[in-house]
N, C-alpha and C positions, 0 to 999 in steps of 0.2 A: 625752128622746122626746117629740118634735114632737107638739103636741094631735093631729093628723089623723092618726098612730100611734096615739097612746092612744087615741083614741074610733072610728075608722072602720078599723083595723087598716090601713091603708095605708101602707108603708114610703115615704118621699121622697127615700130614698138609699141606693147602693148603693158596694162597696168591692169592687174587681176587684185581686186579687193576682195577678201577673205573675210568674214564678218563672227565673230565671236560670240555677240551678245544679240539678243530681240530690240533692234531702236525704236524707240519713240520719239514724238515730239521738241520734249522738254532735253532730251540728250545731247542735241545739237545733229540732227543726220546732214549726210553728206548730199549737196546739190550740185548738178551739173548743168551746164548750156549744153543740149546734143548741139552737134553739127559745127561747133567751134574749133572743131581738131581741123580744121581748113583756114583759118584764120592766120594771114602771115604771123605775125608777132612780131618783126624786126623793130617793131618803134615801141615792144613790151617793157619795163624796167627790169631789169635784170632779164629779158628774154621771157620774163615768167608772171609781169603784174600790165593790165592793159592800161591804158590813160583811162583818166577817169571818165572823158567824154563817152567812152565806150561802154561804161557800164550800165544805163538804160537799156543795150539791145543782150547785155549777158542776163540779165534779171530779168527781163520779160520771159528768155528763152527758158529759164532756173527751170529745174526740175528734182523735186526732193527725193531720195529716196531711204525707203523705210527697211533696209532688209532685216533677215531675222537671221539666227544662230545658224551658221552652216550655209549659208549666202553666197554662191561668188557670183560676182561680177565681172566684165570685163570692159576696158575703155582705152580710148590713146591718152597715152599721158598728156597728148599736146591737149584735149578739150579742156576749154576755163573749166573748173571745178572749186570750188570751197568747202568746208567745213562750217556748219552753223553754229552760234551758242552754243553751249551744253549749259543747261540753269538747272541740271537736276544733279544729285549726288553720285550718280551712276556714271563710271567710265562708259565710254564707245569704242573699247580695244576694236582694233582692226590687224588684218597683216595686207599689206600691199605687196604685189612682186610682182617684178618688172622683166619682162620677154623681150629680149632683142631678136633682129631678124640678123642674119650669117652677114657681117660687112657694118652694121650700123653704128658702129665707133661710139657706141656709148657707154664700154666698159672703164675707158680712161674715164669716167663721173664718178665713179664705183671704186671703192677700198675691199670687194670682195676677196678671199681666198679660202681655201681648202688645207686640210692637213694631207701630210705623205699616205696615210691609211684611208683617207675616204679618198683620192684622188685614183690608189691603185684599186679603189674595189669598183671605179666607175665601166663601162665599156670605152674603147676606141673611141666609138661614135660621140659621145657625149665630152669626151676627154676634147675631140677637134672644136668643140664649140661653148668651151668655158675657157675665157681667157683669163690664167689668173693667178697668183702666186702660188703655190705650194710650200705651203710652212709646215716648220717643225710644230709650231702651237700658236693658236689663234688667238689673237689680241683684239681688244674692247675697237669698233669704228668709230671713229669721230667722224659727225656729219660735217660736210663739205662746204655748204650753203649754209645759212644762216636763217634760222625759223621763224625771229621774230616778224619778218616781213609775210608770213602766212600766218603769226598767230596775231600781233598787233593790226597789221594794213593798214591799211588810210580808212578813215572813217565814210561811212558810206554818206 
């Protein structure tokens, strides 16, 4: 949790989920624990996974979301959230877009880059808020944190 959020309760980033299919129970709906974006989290494993003794609180608050294709939701990325098991044969693709306030400092956690042509097409005001390298050719991004903790998690 950024100091600004901890001290002033000001969120410095948001996550937007853009759903591409109609979600049903078998597909493993997204689950959030509303209000948990204010949890300190300093003792979370990798600053992401709360201690097991807090699970009951998060499970009690948990709300499953069943978005339909084209729905957009906004939340703080600090909110405790998870996907539930997908037991269907259908994928549940979703685009997650992170947006930071000026000075949030999260750019260092991501490998975003744009091409010269794209950069030149942007208005100066947008460029001011897009801290990233400008490259000749885009390369595939390799995720910086392991997904195993997200996928495997600890058994409930």
